[in-house]
C-alpha positions in Angstrom: 101.5 83.8 130.1 103.4 86.1 127.8 101.5 87.4 124.7 104.0 85.7 122.3 103.0 82.3 123.9 99.3 82.9 123.7 96.8 81.3 121.3 95.7 84.9 120.5 99.1 85.8 119.2 99.2 82.8 117.0 95.6 83.4 115.8 96.4 87.1 115.0 99.4 85.9 112.8 97.1 83.4 111.1 94.4 86.0 110.5 97.0 88.5 109.2 98.3 85.9 106.6 94.8 84.9 105.6 93.6 88.5 105.1 96.7 89.2 103.0 95.9 86.2 100.9 92.2 87.2 100.6 93.2 90.7 99.4 95.5 89.2 96.8 92.9 86.7 95.6 90.3 89.6 95.1 92.9 91.5 93.1 93.3 88.4 90.8 89.6 87.9 90.5 89.1 91.6 89.7 91.6 91.4 86.9 89.6 88.5 85.4 86.4 90.5 85.8 87.9 93.5 84.0 89.2 91.2 81.2 85.6 90.0 80.8 84.4 93.6 80.4 82.8 93.6 83.9 84.3 96.7 85.1 81.9 97.4 87.9 82.3 93.8 89.2 86.0 94.5 89.2 85.4 97.7 91.2 83.4 95.7 93.9 86.2 93.1 94.1 88.9 95.7 94.4 86.9 97.3 97.3 86.8 93.8 99.0 90.6 93.6 98.4 91.0 96.9 100.1 88.8 95.8 103.0 90.9 92.6 103.5 94.1 94.6 103.5 92.6 97.0 106.1 91.8 93.9 108.3 95.3 92.6 107.8 96.7 96.0 109.0 94.5 95.8 112.1 95.7 92.3 113.0 99.3 93.3 112.2 99.0 96.3 114.5 97.6 94.2 117.4 100.6 92.0 117.0 103.1 94.9 117.0 101.4 96.5 120.0 101.5 93.4 122.1 104.7 91.6 121.2 107.5 92.5 123.6 110.4 90.9 121.7 112.9 92.6 119.6 112.4 90.3 116.7 108.6 89.8 116.8 108.7 86.6 114.8 105.6 84.4 115.1 105.8 81.0 113.5 102.5 79.7 112.1 101.3 76.7 110.2 98.0 76.8 108.5 96.2 75.6 105.5 95.2 78.2 102.9 92.7 77.7 100.2 94.1 78.0 96.7 91.2 78.1 94.2 91.1 78.9 90.5 90.7 82.6 90.0 88.5 82.5 86.9 85.3 84.5 87.5 83.0 81.6 86.8 84.3 79.6 89.8 86.0 82.1 92.0 83.0 84.1 93.2 81.4 80.9 94.7 84.7 79.8 96.2 85.3 83.2 97.8 81.8 83.1 99.3 82.7 79.8 101.1 85.9 81.3 102.5 84.3 84.5 103.7 81.4 82.5 105.3 83.9 80.3 107.1 85.9 83.4 108.4 82.7 85.2 109.4 80.7 82.4 110.9 83.4 80.1 112.4 87.0 81.2 112.4 87.0 84.8 113.7 84.2 84.2 116.3 86.3 81.3 117.6 89.4 83.5 117.6 87.4 86.2 119.5 86.4 83.8 122.2 89.9 82.7 122.7 91.2 86.3 122.9 88.5 87.2 125.4 89.2 84.1 127.5 92.9 85.1 127.5 92.1 88.6 128.5 92.6 90.4 125.2 89.3 92.2 125.0 90.2 94.7 122.3 91.6 92.0 120.1 88.4 90.0 120.7 86.3 93.0 119.6 88.4 93.4 116.4 87.9 89.7 115.5 84.1 90.0 116.0 83.9 93.2 114.0 85.9 91.8 111.1 83.7 88.7 111.3 80.7 90.9 110.6 82.4 92.4 107.5 83.3 88.9 106.2 79.7 87.9 106.6 78.7 90.9 104.5 81.3 90.0 101.9 80.0 86.4 101.8 76.4 87.7 101.2 77.4 90.0 98.4 79.7 87.4 96.8 76.9 84.9 96.9 74.5 87.3 95.1 77.2 88.2 92.5 77.9 84.5 92.0 74.2 83.7 91.5 73.6 86.7 89.2 76.6 85.7 87.1 75.6 82.1 86.9 72.1 82.9 85.9 73.1 85.7 83.6 71.2 88.3 85.7 74.0 90.8 86.3 72.5 93.1 83.7 68.9 91.9 83.4 65.8 91.4 85.5 62.4 89.9 85.1 60.9 93.2 86.2 62.0 96.7 85.4 64.7 98.1 87.6 66.8 101.2 87.6 70.2 100.8 86.0 72.9 103.4 86.4 76.2 104.0 84.6 79.1 104.1 87.0 80.9 106.4 84.6 78.5 109.2 83.9 75.5 108.6 86.2 72.9 108.1 83.5 69.9 106.1 84.9 67.1 104.3 83.1 64.4 102.0 84.4 64.1 98.8 82.3 64.4 95.0 82.3 67.8 94.8 80.7 70.7 97.2 81.0 72.0 98.8 77.8 74.9 97.3 75.8 76.4 100.8 75.7 75.4 103.7 77.9 73.1 106.0 75.8 74.8 109.1 77.3 78.6 108.3 77.5 78.7 105.1 75.4 80.6 103.2 78.0 80.0 99.4 77.8 77.5 97.5 79.9 80.2 96.4 82.3 80.1 99.8 83.8 76.5 99.4 85.0 76.3 99.6 88.8 75.2 96.2 90.2 73.1 96.7 93.3 73.9 94.1 96.0 71.7 95.4 98.7 
């Protein structure tokens, strides 16, 4: 079977489109976070957007490397989740999407690729799945912290650090404005480990 007729080719094209959509979605959510004065949350989301575009590039490169046609067109049909991009709902929605990609979709695509003899593509799907699981975990933590108003507070003292100047203090609640550089609370680093 030619690569262009394989399920792996079709799955790579679907994954490329999905990762591009994920990258765009994170940019939209990051803009909302920044508008809500949560600059460090926006930084995290922009990093996720960058990760998703790197995944898209890998899937795209596998397609380019394996397609043997002059036109390289791959027709796909797939459902893509369109969810509200407000911060209050989008973090939880993005968690579900990332979990699905990491736990179900990409492992299934990896098995198909391996069964069809595309071992390098299978490895890529599995490695991307691991990143998506990490995204899901971090998004879940962010969503819960946002929902319970614990982004900048804790029941026990913890170290807060300003992402602008590096000032650190151990306390239960992060400052409203950094005592050193006066940047707003939204620049406090949120630890998701």
